[in-house]
N, C-alpha and C positions, 0 to 999 in steps of 0.2 A: 742261477748257478754261478759260483765264483765269489759272490759276496764282496765286501769291502776289503777284507784281508787278502792280500796277495799270497798265493801258495808259493812255497819255497821251491827252488830248483831241486830236481832229483838226479842222481847219477845212476846210470844203467849200464851193466856190462853186456856188450853185444859182440860176438865173434872175436873175443879177446881184446876188445877195446872198450874204454870208458866213454860213454856218450852222455853229455850233460843236457837234461831236458829242462828248459826254463819255461815259466808261465804254464805249467801243466794243466791248470784249471781254466785257461782261456777258452771260451766257447768258439768253436770253429764252424759248426753247422747249427745255427740257431734253431731252425725248425725241429731238429731232432735232439738238440741239447748235447750233441757230441763235442767233447773238448779236444784240446791239442793232445792230451795224454791218451784219449780214446783213439785218436788217429795214429799216434806213435805206437801204441800197443797193437793196433790193427796190423800195421806193417810188420811188426815182429811176428805176429801170429800166422802170416802167410809167407814167411821167409823163404821156404824152399821154392814156392811157385814164383814169387816176384824175382828171386835171383835167377831162376831159369829164364825169365823174360829180360832181365837187366844185366846179367852177369857179363862184365868186361865190355859193355856197350857204352859208347859216348852218349850221355843223357842230358837233355835240357830239362830244367826244373821249372814247373809252373808254381810259383810261390804266392802265398797269401799270408803275410806275417800277422795280420789281425783277424784272420778267419775269412770265409768265402764271401762275406758281404763287404770286406774291406778292399784295400788296394791290391791289385794283382800285377805281377810282372813275370816274364820269362827270364830265367838266368841261364845263359849259355856259357858264361865264363866263370870258372872258379877263381876267386881272388887269390892273388899271389901271397897275401898275408892273412893272418887271423883264422886259418883253418888248421885242423889237426894235422900233424906231420904224416900220418898214415893215409891220408886221403889221396887216392890215385886219380889221375886225369889222362885224357888222350887228346892229342891235337887234331882237330878236324878243320876242314876248309869249306867255307861257304861258297855259294855260287858267285858272289862278288869277288872272290879271290882272297878275301880276308880270312884269318884263321882265329881259332880260340881253343883254349884248353878246357874241355868239358869234363864234368864228373864222369868217371868210368868205374862203376861199382865193382870192387874186387871181392866184397863180402857184404853181409847184411848190415854191418856197422855203417857202411856208406849210405844205405837207405835210411837207417835210423838218424844219422847226422842230417840228411836232407829233410827228413820229417821235422826234426828239431828246428830247422831253419824255416819252417812253414811251408814246405813243399807238400801240396795236396796231390798233384798230378805229375807222373813221371813220363817223359817223352824220349825213349831211347831211339837212336839211329839203328838201321837194319844192318849194322856192321859191328865187328869186334875191334877193340883197341889195337890189336895186332895187325890189322889190315883195314884201315879206315876208308879205303876207296873201292873195295869190292864187297858188296852185300852178301851176307850168308843167310838172309831172311827175305823171302818174297811175301809181300803183303797185298791182300785183296780186300779193299774197303768198299763195302756195299752201303751206299748212302741213300736212304729213302728221300725222295723229293716231295714237295707239298702235294697233298692228295694221296700219298702212299704212307705206309706205316711199317712197324717192325715185322708184321706178318708178311708183307711184300718182300722185305729184305731176307726173311727166312726162306721164302719160296725161291728167291734168286740164289740163295746159298745152296739150296738143293741142286740147282743146275750146275753150280760151281763144283759141288761134290761129284756129280755124275761125270763131268768132263775130266776132273782130276783122276777119277777111277779109270777112265779110258786111257789116260796118259801114264798110268802106273805111278801116280804121285799121291802122297798122303797130306791132306790139309787138316789144320787144327782150328776149329771155329771158336770164337768168343763173342760175347755181347760187347757193344761199344760202351755200355753204360748209359746210352741214350736209345735212339730208335734204330741204330744201325747194327750191322754184323761185320766182323772182321774175320778173315781166314788167313792163317799164316802157314808157310812152308819153309823148312830149312832147305837151303840150296848150297851147292858147292860154291865157295867164294872165288870164282874164276872170272867173273864178268864185272864190268864197270856199272855205275849207276845208270848210265845211258842205255846200256844193253839190257839190264834187268827191267828198266821202265819199258823199253821196247817190247820185251817179252810179255809184260803185263798187258800192254795195249793189245797185242795179238790175242791173248787169252780172252780179254774183255770183249773184243770184237766177235770172237767165236760164240761167246755166250749171247751177245746181242743178236747175232744172226739166228740163233736157235729160238730165242724168246724176245723178238723185237717189241712185243706189246708190254713186256715187263721190265726190260733192261735197256739202258742207254749208256753210250760212251761220250755223249756230247758235252764238251767243256762249258759251253755257253748255256746259262740257266734258261734263257728264253727258248732254247731248242729241246730241253730235256723232257718236258711234259710231265705227266703223272706217272713216273717210272722210277726205278731204282738206278742211281748213277754209280757206275763202277769208277771210283776215283783213282784212275791210273797214276795221277801225279803224286800220290802218296809214296811212290817209288822214286821220285825226283830227289836229288841231293838236298839235304836240310829240310825235308818234309818229314814230320814224325807223327806217330799216333800214340795215344795213351796206351801203355803196355798192359799185358795181362796182370790182373790183380791191382792195378792202379785205381785209386779212388777217382771219382769225377767231381768237379766243383759245382755240384747242384744241390738243391735244398734237401734232397733225400739221401745224400751221401752214397750214391750208387757206385758200383764197382764194375770195371770192365772185366768180365768173368769168363774164364774158359768153361766150355760145356762140351759134352759129347755130341756127335752127330745125331744120335737117337734122342737125346734130350731136347735139341734145339727147337723142334716144332712146338713143344709144349711149355717153354719157359716164357716168362715176362721179364723185361729188363729190370723193373723195380723189385723183382724177387731178390736181387743180389745187392746187398749194401754192406756198410761197415760192420753191422751187427750180425748179419746172416752168413756172410761168406766165410769167416773163420770157422763157424760151426759146420758148414758144408765141407770145407777142406779137411777138418778133423774126421769127418764121417766117411768121405769118399776119396780123399786124396786129390791130386791134381790131374784133370783130364788131359793136360798137355805134357804129362810126365815123359812120354816117348818122343817128343818133338825133335830131339837132337839125334835120334837113332838112324834116320834114313835121309841124309841130304840128297837132294834131287838135282839131276842134270837138266838144265832148261833148254838144251839144244833144240828139242822139238818146237818150242815156242818161238825161238829165233828163226827156225825154218818157216813157221807160219808167218812171221813178220816179213821175211823176204818175199813170200808168196803175195802177201797183201801189198807190199811195195810194188811188185810187178803188176798187180791188178789195179794200181792207181790209188790205193789207200795207204798213204804215207804217214808221216808223223802227225801228232796232235799238239795243240798249244801247251806250252809250259806255264807254270805259275808266274805271276807278274814280277816276282822278285828275281827271276832268273834272267841272265843275259840272253839275247836272241841266239837260238841254237841252230846249227846247220840243219837244213831240211825242214825246219819248223814252219808251219803255215802262219799267216798273218794273225796277230793278236788284236783283232778287231771284232767286236760284236757283230754278228751277221746283219742285224738291223741297222747298223751304223756304217757298214762297209759300202762306200760309194762305188767301188770298183766291182762289187758283186753282181753277177749276172742274174737277172730276174728269172 
């Protein structure tokens, strides 16, 4: 595919803007034969869904200018020059204290422009550009560890759903595009990253208490065992997850795909890819269509966190790129901690 003659750039009207697509015939997913234009057209075909996931969110771009088998880099800063004048950004602050103007998609043309730049995976922050320090999205990342699989993540998701029901909260599941399951909730943008992360830890600990043989909150891999890890640090500042309807950079061109709770036990992650998801959306619509309708008050989880603190279960380790946080335990693998009691 592609041949020796280079295909000419094409211009596409998207959301009232002209987006120029260069090298449309460049093969991006060699195993499937999908080209850059296939990827570009895919993102236009899931426009409503991906804008529901990305709209007005600072977004890091995982770019592969030559396709997924070529060089990859994360772009967190939109260049000051050489971009269309209509591109919108939001200033975000990293844990280091440095800041960047990240892409903040105001419409589908922003997604199309990013795809033209070789963006395969979109990584939005759980905040809006209007308030970049208070998340409005709580994310529960169920990550199967070695010896477990997607089926185990689905089983853990069922426990998450049951607990959310008890709390009167509505969660929206999606496949990760790999072996994991993600569950998102819209929340009121009243709390800091530190507070929302603390709420997720409290939630994860409750799941772990109910199903200790299935779920773990252990940050250190040597302690996780063959369980599903609830990656609470996905709510730490500057930690992001591939959004709903984002392609994943794998040979099959899978998609992180919203599903209904009823569907979840019967799906396979490889069912959802660049070719099948547009057909699915055209047929059934977006299972996350109602996600913005009922933002939730996380106060009950913060009360659980206070209870856990009182009972001796305090904070858990942050990612290594974060500065040492108040109340955080030592960042030392237990097997290498010389001060650890036997």
